[in-house]
N, C-alpha and C positions, 0 to 999 in steps of 0.2 A: 762813551763808556760802554763796554761790552755787557750784554745781558747776563743776568745771574744764571748760573748753571742750576738746573733743577735736579735734586737728589731724592731718591726713594730709599729709605732705610727699612730693612725687614729683619725683625728680631722679636722673638716671643718674650724676651726679657725687657720689661718696661723701663727699667733703669738704664740699660744699655741704649735703648732707642732714644730716650730723652737726652742722655749724655751726648750721643752722636749728633742728634738734631741740633742741640745748642752749639756744639763745637762747629758744625758745618755752617750754621747761620752766622756765627761770629766771624767766620772766614769768608763771608760773601756768597754763600750758596743759599738757594731757596730749598730748604729741607722739609721733607714729609716722611711720616712714619706709618708703618702698618705692622701687625703682629704675626702674620702668617703668609705663606707662599700662595695659597689659593686665592685669598683676598687680593694679594698683590697682582696676580695674573689677571684678575678681573679689572683691577684698576688700570693696568697697562692697556686695556682695550679702550679706555676712555681718556687717558692722559699720556703725555709724553714726558719722559725723564731722560736727562743726559747721562746720569750716573745712577746705578743701582748698587747698594751695599747690602749683601744678604748673609745671614748667619747660616750655619749648617744644620744645627739641631733645632727643629721646630716641629710642632704637632701637625699631623695630616699630610704634610709635604716637606721633605727636607730641602736644604739649600741646593743640593746637586740636581734634584728633580726640578726645582724651580728654575735654576740656571739654564737647564736644557730647554725648557719651555719658553723662558723669557728670551733666550738667544734666538730661537726660531721666530718669535713675535717681534723682536726689536734688534735686528742685526747690527745696528750702528751704536747702540747704547753701551757705555762702559759698564761692565759688571765686575764687581769686586766681591769675592767670597771671603768669609771669615769663619774661623773655628778654633776652638781650643783643643780639639781632638784629631783633626785631619791634617795630613801633611800637605794638602793643597793640590796634589796632582789630579785628584778626582774633580775638583772644581775647574781646573784648567782644561781637562779633557771634556768636561761638560760645556765648555764655551766661555768660561770666565776669562777676563783679561788680566786679572791679578788675584792673588791670594794673600791674606794677612792673618797671622796667628794671633789668637787671643791669649793673654790680654793685649789689646791693640796698643800700638805706639801711635798716638794721635798725629804726630808730625809726619810719620810714615804714611798714614792714610791720606793726609793732605797732599803730600808729595805725589802719591800715586794718582790721586784725583786730578791734579794739575798736569803732571807729565804725560799720563796715558790719554788724557782727554784733549790734548793739544790738537789732535787730528780733526776734532769736531768743532773747533773754535772758528 
């Protein structure tokens, strides 16, 4: 049986974090949450994540800034940006592998996690 993929969910909205954490756990992922990009970057120094899902609008560091820094630190990690306001090109230019618009279609998120992460299995 393959190892569970480890997911980091970054969003300042607790409800979104918890929804995504539970959804990912139900679908066989080991999901962890954090509420801001700066704390997430510090966590990346200590732990490995196969997938990172990050929101755009967060205090202190937005998702684009986080994505640029995370991509430099974790070149093989699947990074998925999400936002209700952005068209996604900024995320992709910053190094994200995929972008999803909010409100998220959870099955689309799951599909991206499995299809884009096949290279790391």
